[in-house]
C-alpha atoms as a printed R data frame, in Angstrom:
    type eleno elety resid chain resno       x      y       z
1   ATOM     1    CA   MET     A     1  -0.245  0.081  -0.158
2   ATOM     2    CA   LEU     A     2   0.906  3.457  -0.907
3   ATOM     3    CA   ALA     A     3   1.364  6.160   1.734
4   ATOM     4    CA   THR     A     4  -0.958  8.578   2.211
5   ATOM     5    CA   LEU     A     5  -0.585 12.498   2.183
6   ATOM     6    CA   LEU     A     6  -0.681 14.155   5.619
7   ATOM     7    CA   VAL     A     7  -2.160 17.139   4.309
8   ATOM     8    CA   ALA     A     8  -3.190 19.080   7.015
9   ATOM     9    CA   THR     A     9  -2.104 19.039  10.667
10  ATOM    10    CA   VAL     A    10  -3.215 21.937  12.538
11  ATOM    11    CA   ALA     A    11  -1.975 21.970  16.060
12  ATOM    12    CA   VAL     A    12  -3.278 24.200  18.697
13  ATOM    13    CA   VAL     A    13  -0.201 25.589  20.256
14  ATOM    14    CA   THR     A    14  -0.728 27.316  24.218
15  ATOM    15    CA   ALA     A    15   0.422 30.865  24.077
16  ATOM    16    CA   VAL     A    16   2.067 31.325  20.481
17  ATOM    17    CA   VAL     A    17  -0.155 33.687  18.364
18  ATOM    18    CA   LEU     A    18   0.957 32.986  14.388
19  ATOM    19    CA   LEU     A    19   1.397 36.595  12.565
20  ATOM    20    CA   SER     A    20   2.632 35.376   9.570
21  ATOM    21    CA   ASP     A    21   4.455 32.553   7.879
22  ATOM    22    CA   ASP     A    22   7.874 33.951   8.837
23  ATOM    23    CA   ARG     A    23   7.437 35.468  12.789
24  ATOM    24    CA   TYR     A    24   5.249 34.871  15.428
25  ATOM    25    CA   VAL     A    25   5.067 36.934  18.642
26  ATOM    26    CA   ALA     A    26   4.491 35.050  22.545
27  ATOM    27    CA   PRO     A    27   2.273 36.475  25.275
28  ATOM    28    CA   PRO     A    28   4.312 36.649  28.387
29  ATOM    29    CA   ALA     A    29   4.165 33.468  30.075
30  ATOM    30    CA   PRO     A    30   1.750 33.379  33.292
31  ATOM    31    CA   PRO     A    31   3.558 33.077  36.656
32  ATOM    32    CA   ALA     A    32   4.653 29.926  37.813
33  ATOM    33    CA   ALA     A    33   3.705 27.634  40.776
34  ATOM    34    CA   ALA     A    34   5.392 28.591  43.917
35  ATOM    35    CA   GLY     A    35   8.221 26.767  44.293
36  ATOM    36    CA   VAL     A    36   9.354 26.123  40.440
37  ATOM    37    CA   ASP     A    37  12.405 28.872  39.580
38  ATOM    38    CA   ALA     A    38  11.007 29.911  36.430
39  ATOM    39    CA   ALA     A    39  13.975 32.176  35.767
40  ATOM    40    CA   GLY     A    40  16.571 29.349  36.610
41  ATOM    41    CA   ALA     A    41  13.896 27.238  33.567
42  ATOM    42    CA   SER     A    42  14.418 29.821  31.143
43  ATOM    43    CA   ALA     A    43  18.405 30.098  31.735
44  ATOM    44    CA   ALA     A    44  18.695 26.424  31.420
45  ATOM    45    CA   LEU     A    45  16.950 26.372  28.335
46  ATOM    46    CA   SER     A    46  18.693 29.019  27.062
47  ATOM    47    CA   ALA     A    47  22.415 27.330  27.281
48  ATOM    48    CA   LEU     A    48  20.688 23.896  26.005
49  ATOM    49    CA   ALA     A    49  19.633 25.863  22.791
50  ATOM    50    CA   GLN     A    50  22.744 27.518  22.294
51  ATOM    51    CA   ALA     A    51  24.125 24.068  23.056
52  ATOM    52    CA   LEU     A    52  22.656 22.594  20.447
53  ATOM    53    CA   SER     A    53  22.992 25.351  18.034
54  ATOM    54    CA   ARG     A    54  27.053 24.771  18.346
55  ATOM    55    CA   GLY     A    55  26.473 20.921  18.515
56  ATOM    56    CA   ASP     A    56  28.569 20.994  21.455
57  ATOM    57    CA   GLU     A    57  28.158 17.654  23.326
58  ATOM    58    CA   GLU     A    58  30.242 18.691  26.531
59  ATOM    59    CA   THR     A    59  28.270 22.181  27.696
60  ATOM    60    CA   SER     A    60  25.280 19.909  26.698
61  ATOM    61    CA   ALA     A    61  25.880 17.311  29.065
62  ATOM    62    CA   ALA     A    62  26.896 19.475  31.421
63  ATOM    63    CA   LEU     A    63  23.137 21.012  31.510
64  ATOM    64    CA   ALA     A    64  22.151 17.606  33.350
65  ATOM    65    CA   PRO     A    65  21.691 17.172  37.104
66  ATOM    66    CA   ASP     A    66  24.978 15.664  38.916
67  ATOM    67    CA   GLY     A    67  24.872 12.017  38.507
68  ATOM    68    CA   ASP     A    68  22.265 11.717  36.277
69  ATOM    69    CA   SER     A    69  24.651  9.793  33.890
70  ATOM    70    CA   ALA     A    70  21.686  8.466  31.534
71  ATOM    71    CA   ALA     A    71  20.353 12.506  30.844
72  ATOM    72    CA   ARG     A    72  24.299 13.340  30.056
73  ATOM    73    CA   ASP     A    73  24.661 10.648  28.022
74  ATOM    74    CA   LEU     A    74  20.995 11.490  26.147
75  ATOM    75    CA   LEU     A    75  21.657 15.510  26.162
76  ATOM    76    CA   ALA     A    76  25.600 14.868  24.835
77  ATOM    77    CA   ALA     A    77  23.652 12.228  21.789
78  ATOM    78    CA   LEU     A    78  21.265 15.145  21.048
79  ATOM    79    CA   ALA     A    79  23.815 17.815  20.700
80  ATOM    80    CA   GLY     A    80  26.004 15.347  18.539
81  ATOM    81    CA   ASN     A    81  22.666 14.547  16.272
82  ATOM    82    CA   ALA     A    82  22.880 18.528  16.151
83  ATOM    83    CA   ALA     A    83  25.987 18.545  14.238
84  ATOM    84    CA   ASP     A    84  25.568 15.800  12.327
85  ATOM    85    CA   LEU     A    85  21.978 17.630  10.684
86  ATOM    86    CA   ARG     A    86  23.605 20.927  11.160
87  ATOM    87    CA   VAL     A    87  21.417 22.236  13.263
88  ATOM    88    CA   GLU     A    88  21.003 26.115  13.695
89  ATOM    89    CA   GLY     A    89  18.999 28.504  15.296
90  ATOM    90    CA   VAL     A    90  17.831 26.897  18.051
91  ATOM    91    CA   VAL     A    91  15.960 28.743  20.095
92  ATOM    92    CA   LEU     A    92  13.622 27.402  23.550
93  ATOM    93    CA   ARG     A    93  11.677 29.665  25.321
94  ATOM    94    CA   PHE     A    94  10.457 28.877  28.288
95  ATOM    95    CA   VAL     A    95   6.445 29.474  28.869
96  ATOM    96    CA   ASP     A    96   5.172 27.758  31.784
97  ATOM    97    CA   GLN     A    97   4.768 24.595  34.249
98  ATOM    98    CA   VAL     A    98   3.498 21.561  33.539
99  ATOM    99    CA   GLY     A    99   2.043 19.739  36.811
100 ATOM   100    CA   VAL     A   100   3.412 19.954  39.950
101 ATOM   101    CA   LEU     A   101   6.886 20.198  41.409
102 ATOM   102    CA   ARG     A   102   7.420 16.869  42.613
103 ATOM   103    CA   GLU     A   103   9.485 16.188  46.147
104 ATOM   104    CA   ASP     A   104  12.730 15.326  44.584
105 ATOM   105    CA   GLY     A   105  12.973 18.622  42.827
106 ATOM   106    CA   SER     A   106  11.859 17.266  39.449
107 ATOM   107    CA   TRP     A   107   9.023 19.306  37.116
108 ATOM   108    CA   THR     A   108   8.088 19.789  33.623
109 ATOM   109    CA   ALA     A   109   8.167 23.031  31.579
110 ATOM   110    CA   ARG     A   110   6.477 23.517  28.298
111 ATOM   111    CA   ALA     A   111   8.655 25.545  25.741
112 ATOM   112    CA   ASP     A   112   8.396 27.074  22.248
113 ATOM   113    CA   LEU     A   113  10.817 24.982  20.393
114 ATOM   114    CA   THR     A   114  12.258 26.796  16.858
115 ATOM   115    CA   TRP     A   115  15.368 25.437  14.397
116 ATOM   116    CA   GLU     A   116  16.055 24.723  11.352
117 ATOM   117    CA   LEU     A   117  18.736 22.821   8.988
118 ATOM   118    CA   ARG     A   118  21.569 24.538   7.438
119 ATOM   119    CA   GLY     A   119  21.472 24.770   3.586
120 ATOM   120    CA   GLN     A   120  17.479 23.718   3.079
121 ATOM   121    CA   PRO     A   121  15.416 26.096   1.252
122 ATOM   122    CA   SER     A   122  12.896 26.541   3.619
123 ATOM   123    CA   GLY     A   123  12.215 28.413   6.673
124 ATOM   124    CA   PRO     A   124  12.502 27.089  10.684
125 ATOM   125    CA   ALA     A   125  10.631 24.719  12.137
126 ATOM   126    CA   ARG     A   126   8.249 26.098  15.627
127 ATOM   127    CA   THR     A   127   6.585 23.342  17.727
128 ATOM   128    CA   GLU     A   128   5.662 23.539  21.776
129 ATOM   129    CA   VAL     A   129   7.852 20.491  23.351
130 ATOM   130    CA   GLU     A   130   7.654 19.713  26.904
131 ATOM   131    CA   VAL     A   131  10.981 19.513  28.680
132 ATOM   132    CA   GLY     A   132  11.990 17.913  31.950
133 ATOM   133    CA   LEU     A   133  13.571 19.759  34.158
134 ATOM   134    CA   ARG     A   134  15.192 19.445  38.050
135 ATOM   135    CA   GLN     A   135  16.225 21.667  40.316
136 ATOM   136    CA   GLY     A   136  18.278 22.143  43.208
137 ATOM   137    CA   GLU     A   137  21.715 23.417  44.618
138 ATOM   138    CA   GLY     A   138  21.336 26.373  43.243
139 ATOM   139    CA   ARG     A   139  20.686 25.463  39.406
140 ATOM   140    CA   VAL     A   140  18.241 24.198  36.952
141 ATOM   141    CA   ALA     A   141  19.272 20.736  35.087
142 ATOM   142    CA   VAL     A   142  17.403 19.250  32.356
143 ATOM   143    CA   THR     A   143  17.047 15.580  31.856
144 ATOM   144    CA   GLY     A   144  15.230 15.730  28.564
145 ATOM   145    CA   PHE     A   145  12.526 16.275  26.179
146 ATOM   146    CA   THR     A   146   9.320 14.620  27.399
147 ATOM   147    CA   GLY     A   147   6.564 15.594  25.423
148 ATOM   148    CA   GLY     A   148   4.577 17.421  22.449
149 ATOM   149    CA   ARG     A   149   5.986 17.054  18.485
150 ATOM   150    CA   VAL     A   150   9.287 16.502  19.587
151 ATOM   151    CA   PRO     A   151  11.524 16.147  16.652
152 ATOM   152    CA   LEU     A   152  13.386 12.644  15.990
153 ATOM   153    CA   TRP     A   153  16.817 14.275  16.545
154 ATOM   154    CA   LEU     A   154  15.432 15.457  20.042
155 ATOM   155    CA   ARG     A   155  14.699 12.239  21.486
156 ATOM   156    CA   GLY     A   156  17.416 10.429  21.515
157 ATOM   157    CA   PRO     A   157  20.770  9.138  19.570
158 ATOM   158    CA   ALA     A   158  20.569  9.466  15.888
159 ATOM   159    CA   LEU     A   159  22.499  7.913  12.767
160 ATOM   160    CA   VAL     A   160  22.403 10.656   9.775
161 ATOM   161    CA   GLU     A   161  23.928  9.629   6.424
162 ATOM   162    CA   ARG     A   162  24.091 12.225   3.455
163 ATOM   163    CA   ALA     A   163  24.151 11.010  -0.201
164 ATOM   164    CA   GLY     A   164  23.737 14.144  -2.738
165 ATOM   165    CA   ASP     A   165  21.171 15.980  -2.487
166 ATOM   166    CA   THR     A   166  19.522 13.749  -0.050
167 ATOM   167    CA   LEU     A   167  19.499 13.640   3.783
168 ATOM   168    CA   VAL     A   168  18.442 10.706   6.130
169 ATOM   169    CA   VAL     A   169  18.053 10.443   9.836
170 ATOM   170    CA   THR     A   170  17.478  7.558  11.837
171 ATOM   171    CA   ALA     A   171  16.140  6.519  15.091
172 ATOM   172    CA   GLY     A   172  19.783  4.846  15.692
173 ATOM   173    CA   GLN     A   173  18.869  2.012  12.631
174 ATOM   174    CA   ASP     A   174  21.375  1.476   9.685
175 ATOM   175    CA   PRO     A   175  20.480  4.733   7.224
176 ATOM   176    CA   ALA     A   176  22.349  3.129   4.336
177 ATOM   177    CA   PRO     A   177  19.078  1.253   2.759
178 ATOM   178    CA   TYR     A   178  16.806  4.535   3.227
179 ATOM   179    CA   THR     A   179  19.691  6.209   1.877
180 ATOM   180    CA   ALA     A   180  19.489  4.331  -1.359
181 ATOM   181    CA   LEU     A   181  15.904  4.484  -1.702
182 ATOM   182    CA   ALA     A   182  16.127  8.350  -1.421
183 ATOM   183    CA   ALA     A   183  18.999  8.845  -3.613
184 ATOM   184    CA   ARG     A   184  17.518  6.880  -6.268
185 ATOM   185    CA   ALA     A   185  14.220  9.041  -5.831
186 ATOM   186    CA   LEU     A   186  15.524 12.020  -6.788
187 ATOM   187    CA   PRO     A   187  16.841 11.626 -10.401
188 ATOM   188    CA   GLN     A   188  13.218  9.435 -11.309
189 ATOM   189    CA   VAL     A   189  11.225 12.400 -10.236
190 ATOM   190    CA   ARG     A   190  13.542 15.426 -12.088
191 ATOM   191    CA   ARG     A   191  13.293 13.250 -15.249
192 ATOM   192    CA   VAL     A   192   9.057 14.214 -15.209
193 ATOM   193    CA   LEU     A   193   9.957 17.573 -13.333
194 ATOM   194    CA   PRO     A   194  13.586 18.357 -14.118
195 ATOM   195    CA   ASP     A   195  13.314 22.272 -13.336
196 ATOM   196    CA   LEU     A   196  12.670 21.264  -9.506
197 ATOM   197    CA   ARG     A   197  14.979 22.186  -7.302
198 ATOM   198    CA   GLY     A   198  16.473 21.342  -3.227
199 ATOM   199    CA   GLY     A   199  16.930 18.017  -1.816
200 ATOM   200    CA   LEU     A   200  14.839 15.468   0.398
201 ATOM   201    CA   VAL     A   201  15.086 14.849   3.892
202 ATOM   202    CA   VAL     A   202  13.843 11.607   5.079
203 ATOM   203    CA   GLU     A   203  13.528 10.464   8.584
204 ATOM   204    CA   VAL     A   204  13.028  7.417   9.760
205 ATOM   205    CA   PRO     A   205  11.960  6.946  13.843
206 ATOM   206    CA   GLY     A   206  12.369  3.709  15.414
207 ATOM   207    CA   SER     A   207   8.388  2.331  15.218
208 ATOM   208    CA   SER     A   208   5.325  3.358  13.886
209 ATOM   209    CA   THR     A   209   3.987  4.193  17.119
210 ATOM   210    CA   GLU     A   210   7.288  6.618  17.322
211 ATOM   211    CA   LEU     A   211   6.069  7.895  13.841
212 ATOM   212    CA   ASP     A   212   2.913  9.013  15.297
213 ATOM   213    CA   ALA     A   213   4.476 10.828  17.904
214 ATOM   214    CA   VAL     A   214   6.882 12.732  15.948
215 ATOM   215    CA   LEU     A   215   4.240 13.845  13.893
216 ATOM   216    CA   GLY     A   216   1.534 14.854  16.713
217 ATOM   217    CA   VAL     A   217  -1.045 12.352  15.808
218 ATOM   218    CA   PRO     A   218  -2.799  9.620  18.040
219 ATOM   219    CA   GLU     A   219  -0.835  6.521  18.298
220 ATOM   220    CA   GLY     A   220  -2.434  3.850  15.627
221 ATOM   221    CA   THR     A   221  -2.700  6.536  12.779
222 ATOM   222    CA   TYR     A   222   0.147  5.904  10.664
223 ATOM   223    CA   SER     A   223   0.590  1.947  11.888
224 ATOM   224    CA   GLY     A   224  -0.622  0.979   8.535
225 ATOM   225    CA   VAL     A   225   0.821  3.330   5.996
226 ATOM   226    CA   ALA     A   226   4.692  2.896   4.807
227 ATOM   227    CA   ALA     A   227   5.447  6.960   4.362
228 ATOM   228    CA   VAL     A   228   4.040  9.722   4.650
229 ATOM   229    CA   THR     A   229   4.868 13.599   3.589
230 ATOM   230    CA   ALA     A   230   4.488 16.037   5.953
231 ATOM   231    CA   SER     A   231   6.102 19.571   7.291
232 ATOM   232    CA   VAL     A   232   7.851 18.695  10.463
233 ATOM   233    CA   ASP     A   233   6.022 20.981  12.884
234 ATOM   234    CA   GLY     A   234   2.382 20.893  11.546
235 ATOM   235    CA   ARG     A   235   2.119 23.910   9.930
236 ATOM   236    CA   THR     A   236   0.602 24.190   6.451
237 ATOM   237    CA   VAL     A   237   1.920 27.221   5.520
238 ATOM   238    CA   GLY     A   238   4.522 27.543   2.488
239 ATOM   239    CA   SER     A   239   7.621 27.935   4.487
240 ATOM   240    CA   ALA     A   240   7.237 25.432   6.613
241 ATOM   241    CA   PRO     A   241   9.964 22.266   6.209
242 ATOM   242    CA   VAL     A   242   8.474 19.309   4.859
243 ATOM   243    CA   HIS     A   243  10.177 15.894   4.834
244 ATOM   244    CA   VAL     A   244   9.535 12.438   4.011
245 ATOM   245    CA   PHE     A   245   8.629 10.651   6.829
246 ATOM   246    CA   VAL     A   246   9.144  6.258   6.825
247 ATOM   247    CA   ASN     A   247   7.415  4.056   9.135
248 ATOM   248    CA   PRO     A   248  10.178  1.346   9.137
249 ATOM   249    CA   GLU     A   249   7.693 -1.774  10.288
250 ATOM   250    CA   GLU     A   250   5.402 -1.256   6.980
251 ATOM   251    CA   LEU     A   251   8.358 -0.100   4.548
252 ATOM   252    CA   GLY     A   252  10.440 -2.826   5.596
253 ATOM   253    CA   ARG     A   253   7.693 -5.413   4.364
254 ATOM   254    CA   LEU     A   254   7.515 -4.305   1.032
255 ATOM   255    CA   ARG     A   255   9.566 -5.698  -1.988
256 ATOM   256    CA   ARG     A   256  12.376 -3.896  -3.033
257 ATOM   257    CA   THR     A   257  10.353 -2.228  -6.146
258 ATOM   258    CA   GLY     A   258   7.541 -1.579  -3.545
259 ATOM   259    CA   ALA     A   259   9.840  0.407  -1.408
260 ATOM   260    CA   GLN     A   260  11.031  2.414  -4.002
261 ATOM   261    CA   VAL     A   261   7.693  3.376  -5.240
262 ATOM   262    CA   VAL     A   262   6.506  4.034  -2.067
263 ATOM   263    CA   MET     A   263  10.204  6.566  -1.718
264 ATOM   264    CA   THR     A   264   9.910  8.639  -5.454
265 ATOM   265    CA   HIS     A   265   6.308  8.587  -4.346
266 ATOM   266    CA   GLU     A   266   6.782 10.878  -1.272
267 ATOM   267    CA   ALA     A   267   9.723 12.179  -2.648
268 ATOM   268    CA   VAL     A   268   7.260 14.022  -5.494
269 ATOM   269    CA   HIS     A   269   4.790 15.258  -2.715
270 ATOM   270    CA   ALA     A   270   8.167 16.860  -0.732
271 ATOM   271    CA   LEU     A   271   9.590 18.571  -3.870
272 ATOM   272    CA   THR     A   272   6.378 19.883  -5.294
273 ATOM   273    CA   GLY     A   273   4.826 21.394  -1.823
274 ATOM   274    CA   ALA     A   274   2.153 18.872  -1.736
275 ATOM   275    CA   PRO     A   275   0.907 19.490   1.518
276 ATOM   276    CA   THR     A   276   0.118 22.779   0.898
277 ATOM   277    CA   SER     A   277  -1.273 22.467  -2.888
278 ATOM   278    CA   ARG     A   278  -4.705 23.174  -3.649
279 ATOM   279    CA   ALA     A   279  -5.153 20.751  -5.798
280 ATOM   280    CA   PRO     A   280  -8.083 17.723  -5.489
281 ATOM   281    CA   VAL     A   281  -6.656 14.575  -3.532
282 ATOM   282    CA   TRP     A   282  -7.106 12.222  -6.373
283 ATOM   283    CA   LEU     A   283  -4.767 14.827  -8.781
284 ATOM   284    CA   VAL     A   284  -2.163 15.111  -5.717
285 ATOM   285    CA   GLU     A   285  -1.712 11.313  -5.314
286 ATOM   286    CA   GLY     A   286  -2.193 10.497  -8.904
287 ATOM   287    CA   PHE     A   287   0.674 12.289  -9.919
288 ATOM   288    CA   ALA     A   288   2.933 11.310  -7.114
289 ATOM   289    CA   ASP     A   289   1.882  7.814  -8.446
290 ATOM   290    CA   TYR     A   290   2.513  8.468 -12.111
291 ATOM   291    CA   VAL     A   291   5.976  9.542 -11.104
292 ATOM   292    CA   ALA     A   292   6.972  6.762  -9.265
293 ATOM   293    CA   LEU     A   293   5.285  4.085 -11.679
294 ATOM   294    CA   ARG     A   294   6.427  5.877 -14.411
295 ATOM   295    CA   ASP     A   295   9.614  3.642 -15.588
296 ATOM   296    CA   VAL     A   296   8.291  0.342 -13.974
297 ATOM   297    CA   ASP     A   297   7.789 -2.338 -15.787
298 ATOM   298    CA   LEU     A   298   5.023 -4.122 -14.239
299 ATOM   299    CA   PRO     A   299   1.538 -5.266 -15.763
300 ATOM   300    CA   LEU     A   300  -1.647 -3.249 -14.457
301 ATOM   301    CA   SER     A   301  -2.759 -6.670 -12.975
302 ATOM   302    CA   GLN     A   302   0.173 -5.998  -9.848
303 ATOM   303    CA   THR     A   303   0.263 -2.274  -9.939
304 ATOM   304    CA   ALA     A   304  -3.414 -1.723 -10.086
305 ATOM   305    CA   ALA     A   305  -4.496 -4.961  -8.711
306 ATOM   306    CA   GLN     A   306  -6.770 -3.845  -6.064
307 ATOM   307    CA   VAL     A   307  -9.020 -1.140  -7.453
308 ATOM   308    CA   LEU     A   308  -9.527 -4.088 -10.620
309 ATOM   309    CA   ALA     A   309 -10.671 -6.356  -8.470
310 ATOM   310    CA   GLN     A   310 -13.107 -3.633  -6.795
311 ATOM   311    CA   VAL     A   311 -14.525 -3.100 -10.261
312 ATOM   312    CA   ARG     A   312 -14.880 -6.195 -11.174
313 ATOM   313    CA   ARG     A   313 -16.966 -6.561  -8.600
314 ATOM   314    CA   GLU     A   314 -18.876 -3.373  -8.564
315 ATOM   315    CA   GLY     A   315 -18.511 -1.847 -11.993
316 ATOM   316    CA   ALA     A   316 -16.557  1.368 -12.277
317 ATOM   317    CA   PRO     A   317 -16.955  4.344 -10.183
318 ATOM   318    CA   ASP     A   318 -18.959  7.082 -10.955
319 ATOM   319    CA   ARG     A   319 -16.443  9.600  -9.823
320 ATOM   320    CA   LEU     A   320 -13.240 10.175  -9.161
321 ATOM   321    CA   PRO     A   321 -12.176  9.220  -5.625
322 ATOM   322    CA   GLY     A   322 -12.038 12.650  -3.226
323 ATOM   323    CA   GLU     A   323 -10.800 13.116   0.664
324 ATOM   324    CA   ALA     A   324 -13.107 10.493   2.256
325 ATOM   325    CA   GLU     A   325 -11.231  7.381   0.105
326 ATOM   326    CA   PHE     A   326  -7.597  8.801   0.511
327 ATOM   327    CA   ASP     A   327  -8.684  8.887   4.718
328 ATOM   328    CA   VAL     A   328  -5.761  6.822   6.645
329 ATOM   329    CA   THR     A   329  -8.638  4.891   7.766
330 ATOM   330    CA   ALA     A   330 -10.770  4.083   4.339
331 ATOM   331    CA   PRO     A   331 -11.184  0.616   4.324
332 ATOM   332    CA   HIS     A   332 -10.404  0.567   0.202
333 ATOM   333    CA   LEU     A   333  -7.270  2.995   0.371
334 ATOM   334    CA   GLY     A   334  -5.277  0.827  -1.656
335 ATOM   335    CA   ALA     A   335  -8.081  1.312  -4.308
336 ATOM   336    CA   ALA     A   336  -8.315  4.531  -3.948
337 ATOM   337    CA   TYR     A   337  -4.656  5.333  -4.901
338 ATOM   338    CA   GLU     A   338  -4.602  3.183  -7.782
339 ATOM   339    CA   ALA     A   339  -7.491  4.619  -8.982
340 ATOM   340    CA   ALA     A   340  -6.058  8.219  -8.432
341 ATOM   341    CA   TRP     A   341  -3.021  6.686 -10.846
342 ATOM   342    CA   LEU     A   342  -4.949  5.451 -13.443
343 ATOM   343    CA   ALA     A   343  -6.540  8.590 -13.627
344 ATOM   344    CA   SER     A   344  -3.778 10.714 -14.258
345 ATOM   345    CA   ARG     A   345  -2.415  8.233 -17.077
346 ATOM   346    CA   ALA     A   346  -5.794  8.788 -18.658
347 ATOM   347    CA   LEU     A   347  -5.271 12.550 -18.573
348 ATOM   348    CA   VAL     A   348  -1.868 12.005 -20.114
349 ATOM   349    CA   GLU     A   349  -3.800  9.746 -22.749
350 ATOM   350    CA   LEU     A   350  -5.580 12.472 -23.941
351 ATOM   351    CA   ALA     A   351  -3.320 15.069 -23.484
352 ATOM   352    CA   GLY     A   352   0.091 14.102 -22.975
353 ATOM   353    CA   GLU     A   353   2.311 14.457 -20.471
354 ATOM   354    CA   ASP     A   354   2.971 18.348 -20.415
355 ATOM   355    CA   ALA     A   355  -0.361 18.940 -19.755
356 ATOM   356    CA   LEU     A   356  -0.173 16.472 -16.027
357 ATOM   357    CA   LEU     A   357   1.871 18.507 -15.247
358 ATOM   358    CA   GLU     A   358   0.962 21.627 -16.293
359 ATOM   359    CA   VAL     A   359  -3.000 20.527 -14.512
360 ATOM   360    CA   TYR     A   360  -1.171 19.461 -11.537
361 ATOM   361    CA   ALA     A   361   1.032 22.956 -10.952
362 ATOM   362    CA   SER     A   362  -2.346 25.374 -11.945
363 ATOM   363    CA   ALA     A   363  -4.648 23.229  -9.739
364 ATOM   364    CA   GLY     A   364  -1.859 22.495  -6.934
365 ATOM   365    CA   ALA     A   365  -1.898 27.153  -6.850
366 ATOM   366    CA   GLY     A   366  -5.579 27.190  -6.484
367 ATOM   367    CA   THR     A   367  -7.118 26.979 -10.016
368 ATOM   368    CA   ASP     A   368 -10.275 25.159 -10.166
369 ATOM   369    CA   ILE     A   369  -9.576 21.805 -11.420
370 ATOM   370    CA   GLU     A   370 -12.386 22.259 -14.112
371 ATOM   371    CA   ALA     A   371 -10.897 25.539 -15.041
372 ATOM   372    CA   ALA     A   372  -7.351 24.188 -15.054
373 ATOM   373    CA   LEU     A   373  -8.139 20.953 -17.323
374 ATOM   374    CA   GLN     A   374  -9.787 23.355 -20.066
375 ATOM   375    CA   GLN     A   375  -6.710 25.685 -19.911
376 ATOM   376    CA   GLU     A   376  -4.051 23.490 -19.602
377 ATOM   377    CA   ALA     A   377  -5.491 20.308 -21.464
378 ATOM   378    CA   GLY     A   378  -8.185 21.386 -23.378
379 ATOM   379    CA   LEU     A   379 -10.539 18.649 -21.612
380 ATOM   380    CA   ASP     A   380 -13.194 18.678 -18.866
381 ATOM   381    CA   LEU     A   381 -13.755 16.786 -15.962
382 ATOM   382    CA   ALA     A   382 -16.312 14.547 -17.448
383 ATOM   383    CA   THR     A   383 -14.255 13.763 -20.602
384 ATOM   384    CA   LEU     A   384 -11.709 12.748 -18.371
385 ATOM   385    CA   THR     A   385 -13.540 10.852 -15.925
386 ATOM   386    CA   ASP     A   386 -15.252  9.349 -18.812
387 ATOM   387    CA   ARG     A   387 -11.611  8.219 -20.385
388 ATOM   388    CA   TRP     A   388 -10.641  6.657 -16.834
389 ATOM   389    CA   GLN     A   389 -13.811  4.784 -16.683
390 ATOM   390    CA   GLU     A   390 -12.992  3.156 -19.953
391 ATOM   391    CA   LEU     A   391  -9.327  2.676 -18.803
392 ATOM   392    CA   LEU     A   392 -10.773  0.583 -15.715
393 ATOM   393    CA   LEU     A   393 -13.438 -1.328 -17.065
394 ATOM   394    CA   ASP     A   394 -10.845 -2.383 -19.872
395 ATOM   395    CA   ALA     A   395  -8.203 -3.265 -17.539
396 ATOM   396    CA   ALA     A   396 -10.505 -5.001 -15.569
397 ATOM   397    CA   ARG     A   397 -11.048 -7.306 -18.209
398 ATOM   398    CA   SER     A   398  -7.489 -7.834 -19.856
399 ATOM   399    CA   ALA     A   399  -5.855 -8.402 -16.441
């Protein structure tokens, strides 16, 4: 099953008011509870942000509580991750206290986190996280990140690998197989879209559960999905960084060709800004599959098996698939992807590949799909739907 696109995750971020794509202002934090050293927490978070921005493992580790070797090792590893990823511009701003001050001096702070990857064309990521703290002996120490939308590189030791314009970060797994998939995906995409610029960033959490946590969605949301393209922080503005997030459990079940199709599909999403596209979802997903499957030499009986079986049972659908069919909980998700792919193929049969590219770009920028089809392909939606239905019926009979 190909992955589904995370089009819009809108998180309610306490104490943060978005003013534009590029700046925000946070109102003053409420007073902390009695006994909590808010000033010390602010200083500790600021010091950690500076250490992470420099990739300074020694300084980061020194912010852990005295005698807490696990926290020291973790904070050192996080600074090492930052250095390997070339993270810069880290800001950790204390917002307020979460829960209570415990007897051992430990408590949890909510903080606004900002960061970006050096050399990436997008703007910084902004999210809200929870940080474990412990106060005593005249200072506030840091134990680690405990909640909120914590990015993968701040969750624990990570491995980073680069190959050309690709960057892969994993939660400790060997990055080589994912790097190979990503490195093959880019030229496949650029064969169809030669003017595309920019690289591909792929994140591989340790499990589907960790994938859900990194994306800030309920546990189990992406348990059956091989990969998803999303903004790093859940924002859907054009400046938000967009990465490919892999579910290693699902991608690992696929054969090499299937895994490559998934990665190339997601690379199309990432490189064309699909999370902010205004095109109908059938076009967004169908276009990505068109590029991913364009040079795959497999029969329709394999690449469209689910939708063709559905057509043999029920006949051709009376309309192109809508948003409900692409929900990750939809019962026939795989068939919806295959149907969308065949709709893109139908468009190419009728008007050519260049027309598909132009319709995708025009609709993505906000042009109504009927108008985009007419302007860029000389077609109306009814004509495209008729040809799509014919293609489905012919393939179902012969496959």
